[in-house]
N, C-alpha and C positions, 0 to 999 in steps of 0.2 A: 835319128829316127825321133819322130815326134812323140812325146810322152802322152801316154793314155791318161785321161782323167779318171779320177777314183770314183766320181759320181756317175751314175747312169744319167742318161736324159730325163727319165722319169723322176729320179731323185732331185735332179737339178730344178725341173719345173715346180716340184713341191715346195721348193725351198726359196723360190723367187720372191714370193709374197712376204715371208718373215724377212728376207733379205732387204727388201723395199721398206719394210716397216721397223727396221733396225732392231731385229729381235734375234738375230744370230751372233754367235760368238765369233771371235776374230778368226779363228781356224777355218770354220764353215764359211765365214763370209769370202774370204780369201780364195776358197776353192770354188765357191760359186762364181766370183768374179773371173777365175781362170777358165772355167768351163764356158762362160757366156763369150769370152774373148776367142776361144777355140771353134766354137759351133755356130754357124751363121743363123741356123734355124732356132736355136736357144736365144741368140742374141735378140733376133726378131721378136720372139715371144716376150723376152724381158723388155724391150722398148716398148712394145705394145702395153703391157701393165703399167710401166712407168708412165707412159702418155695418159692412160686413164687416172692414174692418181694425180698426176700434175693438173689436170682438167678438174677433178673434184677439189684439190687444194684451191685453185683459182676461184671456183664457185664459192668456197668457204672464206674466201678473203684472206687466207693464212691463218685462221683462227684455229686455236689447239682446243677442239671439242671433241667429246667421244659420243660415239653412237652406242646403244645398248648391246651388250655382249651377245646376246641371242642373235640380234640382227646382224651383227658383224660376221658371225659364224655362217648364218645363212648365206651372206653374199660371197663369203670366201668359198663356200661349197659350189656357188654359181661359178667362180673363177674355174675352180678345178674341173668341173663338168665341161666348161668351154674349152679347156686346154685338152681334154680327152678328145673332144670332137675335132680338134684343129683347125677350126673355122678362120677365115680371115678377119671377120668383124664380130664384135660382141653382140650376144643376142638380145632381143627385146627385153627379156626376163632380167638379164643382168642390168640394163639401162635402168629399168623401172626399180630394181632393187637399190641402185645407187641413188636415185632421185628420192626414194623412200629414206635413205640414210640421211640425206641432205635435210629433209623435211624434219627429221627428229632429232637432229642436233649434229650430224656431221660424222666425220671419219677420224680417228685419231691416226697420227703419224703421216697424213698426207700433206702435211705442210712442209715436209722435208723431202728433197728429191733423192737423196742417198745418204749412207751412213758414213760419217767421218770417223776415223780410228779414235777410240775414246783416250788413247796414251798421247796422241798427238794434240788434242784438246787441253787434256790435263798439263802436259809439258809446257805448252805454249802459256798457259795461264800462270803457272809457276814461275817461269822465266819472266813474263811480264811484270808480275808484283815485285821481283827482285830489281829489274831495271827501271821500273817507275820510281824507285827510291835512290837510284845510283846517280852519281856526278855524270856529267856529259863530257865526252873528250873533245867534242867540238860544239860550241853554242853558236848556231847561226840559224838565221831565217831564210837564207838564200837556197833554193832548191840546187841551182847550178854548183854552188860551192860544195854543197853536200854529195853531189854525184862525183864532182872531181876527187873529195875526200874518199868515197867508196872505191873509186878505181885505184887509187893509191894504196889502200887497205888490202885490197883482194888482188892487187897485181894483175888484175883483168879488167877488160872493159865492161862495165856493168850496163852499158847502153844496150837497148833501150830499157830505162828502168821506170817503173810506175810509182810516182809518190802520189800523196794525197792533196785533194782540195781542201787544205786546212793550214793552219799557222804552224810552221815547222819551227821547232825550239833548238834542235840540235841532234847530234848523233854520238854514238860510243860503239866501242868494239863489245861484242859478247858471245857466248857459246849459243848455238842453237842446233838442235838435231846432233849434239856431240861433236860439232866442228865449229870453226871460227865464222862467226856471223857479225852482223851490224844490227844496231837498234836505233831508229829514228823515232823521236818524241814529237808528237803533235798535239795541238788544241784543235777539235774539230766541233764546232758548234758549242763551244763552252764546255765540252767534254775532252777528258784525257783520251789520247789514243797512241798506239805504239805500232810501228811497222818493223818487222824483222826481215831481214835479207840473208840468204846464204846460198852457196852453190847446192844445186838440186841433186847432183851426183852422190850416191850412196845415202841418200836421205833415208832414215830409218822408218818412214811412215809411207803408207801407200794411200793415195787418194782414190775416192770412188771413181767408178767408171763415167757416171753421169753428174754434171755440175749443177749446182743450184741456180745459176744464171750465166749468161754471158755478157761481157762488157769489154769494150775497147779491143775486141779481139780476143779476149781472155776468157777461159774457162774457170769460173769462181765457184768455191765450195764454202758455204756458211753455215753456222750454227750459233746458238745462244746458250750460255751457261753461266750460273752464279751471277747474273745480272751483266755479264759481258757478252758482247756480240763479236764472233770471230768469223774471219774470212781468210781463205788460202787459196793462191793459184801459182802457176808457174809461167815464166816467159823465158823461152831460150834455156839457158843453164841455170837460171837463177829461180829460187823457191822463195814465196813471200808468204808472211803471216800476219795479218792485220788484227788487232786487238782494239776494241771500243769500249769505253766504260758508259754503263747506263744508257745504251742507245736503244729506243723502242720505236723510232719512226721506220715505217716500212720502205723498203727501196731506196734506203739511204745509201748503202754501199756501192751501187752502181753508179750513183752521182759523184761519189767521192774519188773514184779511181780516175786519174787523169790520163790523158793520151801520153805516149811515151815522150820523155824530154830528154834532150841532149846538151852537153855544155858547149858553150859558144867558142 
């Protein structure tokens, strides 16, 4: 028997905006994701709001700028009124309010498609700082040799594995997400970078429903924190986490992810 969601549809609709703006706690965010997954009409509403936010983000060019609080509340009120009417398209008043928001400085939080778990980001940065200073188990610049080493490490076929368009320095065994994983060290455009790989089964973190972008058939989730740029994705049974130091160039991560490579 299917579990009934603890939130009503009205409560869910009220929380979709804060969820997209990364304003919910982990418990509420997980419940919103579960409700969206179970109810097609709620998912449709969620996707419509997310699409509008992405459009505004693109108009802003990814800038992190803030509209006046009073204006933001007025536009949020328009969102709620529109949801109550359950119309298919946004009313002209909402479009005008959004345009006004862009004119006076934009809208905070629309540069991000979804909320990444804060613990995932914090744990990844902590592990990266440790591995960045640790000696490598295998020093190599050969991607093919690194893949053979990964296959032997996990006793699994890690193909297809995505490596980076950068200078590989080597790899080592490490713990990631509480289980055995691998850390691959790179230099990317003169910046240090690290790629973590582990099996996605029993991963203690949940990725959001909507990716930041899609590249090479992957759904990639990215964020920036403490001067680092982080990206996460899955392929098959494998989970990947990428950390790049001091990266400020827009759209760099999609260009770094290579098509799947396999050993000869």
